[in-house]
C-alpha positions as CSV (number, residue, x, y, z in Angstrom):
1,M,-7.4,7.4,-4.0
2,N,-7.3,5.6,-7.2
3,G,-9.4,2.5,-7.9
4,I,-6.7,0.0,-7.0
5,S,-5.8,1.5,-3.6
6,T,-9.5,2.0,-2.8
7,A,-10.3,-1.7,-3.5
8,I,-7.2,-2.9,-1.4
9,A,-8.1,-0.5,1.5
10,Q,-11.7,-1.7,1.5
11,S,-10.6,-5.4,1.4
12,A,-8.2,-4.8,4.3
13,S,-11.0,-3.2,6.3
14,N,-13.5,-6.0,5.5
15,W,-11.0,-8.7,6.5
16,Q,-10.0,-6.7,9.6
17,S,-6.3,-7.1,8.5
18,D,-3.4,-6.7,11.0
19,L,-0.8,-6.4,8.3
20,L,-0.9,-5.4,4.6
21,V,2.2,-6.4,2.5
22,V,2.7,-4.4,-0.7
23,G,5.3,-5.2,-3.3
24,T,7.2,-2.7,-5.5
25,S,9.4,-3.5,-8.5
26,S,11.2,-0.2,-8.8
27,Q,14.0,1.2,-6.6
28,E,12.9,4.7,-7.7
29,E,9.3,3.9,-6.5
30,T,10.7,2.8,-3.2
31,K,12.5,6.2,-2.8
32,C,9.4,8.3,-3.5
33,F,6.4,6.0,-3.0
34,F,4.9,8.4,-0.4
35,L,4.3,11.0,-3.1
36,S,1.6,9.4,-5.3
37,S,1.9,5.6,-5.4
38,V,-0.7,3.0,-4.4
39,A,1.6,2.1,-1.4
40,G,1.8,5.7,-0.3
41,E,-2.0,6.1,-0.5
42,L,-2.6,2.8,1.4
43,I,-0.3,3.9,4.3
44,S,-2.5,6.9,5.0
45,K,-5.8,5.1,4.5
46,V,-5.7,1.6,6.1
47,N,-6.0,0.9,9.8
48,C,-3.3,-1.7,9.9
49,S,0.5,-1.9,9.5
50,V,1.8,-1.7,6.0
51,M,5.0,-3.5,4.9
52,L,6.6,-2.4,1.6
53,I,8.8,-5.1,-0.1
54,R,11.0,-4.3,-3.0
55,I,11.0,-7.0,-5.6
56,N,14.0,-7.3,-7.8
């Protein structure tokens, strides 16, 4: 994981989060975020639900 996703995942764990909301500003990123994005990394690393929101 990169530094950003590591910090977010650690914070979510420390706070015992139930839901993590992640914004994305690119439609292309929304289509392929599982491949290498922070959102994709978080989905596989956190122990809570992740909601991805596309921001226009």
